[in-house]
N, C-alpha and C positions, 0 to 999 in steps of 0.2 A: 409760598410759605404757608398760606392759609390751608391749602390742600394737604400739605405734609402733616400739620397739626390735626386735621380731621382724620386722616388715615391712621395716625398714631393713636388717637383717641379710640377709633373703631377697633383696632387690633387689641388695644388694652381691654376694652369691654368684652371682646370675644374670648380672650384668655381668661378673664375673671369669670365669665359665664361657664366656660368649660371646666374650670377647676371647681366651681360651686356646684356643678351637676353631680360630681362624684362624692360630695360630702355626705357623711352619714346623717340621715335625717331622723334617726331614732331619738327618743327622749334620753337625757343624761342618766347615767347609772346612779344608784343610791348614794354612793359616797364619792367624794372628790378623788380619793385614792384609786378607786376602781375605775373611774372615768379617765384618770391620768394614765393608768396602766393600759387601758383599752386603747387610748390615743397612741401610746408609745408603741404598742404592738402593731397597730395599723401602719405605722411608719416603718417598722423593721421587718415586716413580713412582705415577701414578694408575691405578686399576683402570678399564679401558675399559668395563666393564659397569656397575659401581656408580657411577662418575664422581665420587662424593664421598668415596670411601675410597681409601686407599693399598693397595698390594699386600700389605703386612704384615697388614692388617685384613680383607681381602676373602676370602670363601670361594667366589667365583664360579669356575666351571671355567676361564674364560679367565685369571683371576688366577693360578690354580694353574699353568697352562701358562706364563704369563709369568714366574713365580717360577722354574720349572724351567729356562727359557731363560736368565734372568739368572744363576742359579747355575752353569749350564754355562759361560757366557761368562766369569764371574769365575774359575772353577776352571781355565779354559784360559789365564788370564793377561791377559784383556782389561782395559784401563784403564777408569776411570770415563767418560772422554770417548768411548771406543769404544762402551761400552754405551749411553750416552745418544744417540750418533749413530745407532746401530742403532734405538733406540726412535723417534727423530725421523723416520728414513726410513720405518719401518714404520707408525707410528701418528700421526705429526704432532706439532705443538707441544703439543697437548692432553694428551699422555701424561705430560708433566712438570708437577708443581705449580709450579715456578719455570721458566717457559719462557725460552728464550734471547732475547737482545736482537737482534731482526731487524726488518726493515721491517713485516712483518705483525703483529708483537707489540709494536710501539712504543707503541700506545695503552695497552696493559696496564701498561707500565712508566711512562709519563709521565702517563697519565690521572689517577691519584689526586693527584699534585702539582698538576696544572692545576685540579682541582676544589677543592682546598684553597686555592690562590691566588685563585681566583674568589670563594670564600666569604669569605676574609679581605678582599678588596677590597670586596665588597658590605657587609660589616660596617663597614668603615672609612667608606664612603660614608654609611651610615645614621647612624653616630655623628656625622660631620661635619655632616650636615643637621640632626640633632637639637640640636647645640650652637649653631647659628645661629638656632634658633626662639626667640622671646621667651618668658620665663618668666611665666606668668600670676600676677597679684598676688592675694594671699589677701584675702578679705573680712573 
């Protein structure tokens, strides 16, 4: 039991150290609003190298450049929409974890609903057919 606790503590420390290494080390922006927007954008923008991490968690050189660019834009007073439009123009819809609703992303937005509706329809069909089947008599 003692070894398990030590191993758990070691893994926890390694995970904390790994997440701390990707934290932005720059001084906070001038206003709390700008800092809040900057943090929000770091969570919503995908690292173009890692692809499954956001900018806040990525240590890739491109992610560092993107963080620096986002920070500059926010410090200069760019709005959230301006920053997202810049990212969309430069990197495409893949840059955002929640892409905009557009003709080329429509399947991303309605696809899950269509799949759930089809699954519920199939389930209802199976249940209806099963209810019409005769019940075998016990011997």
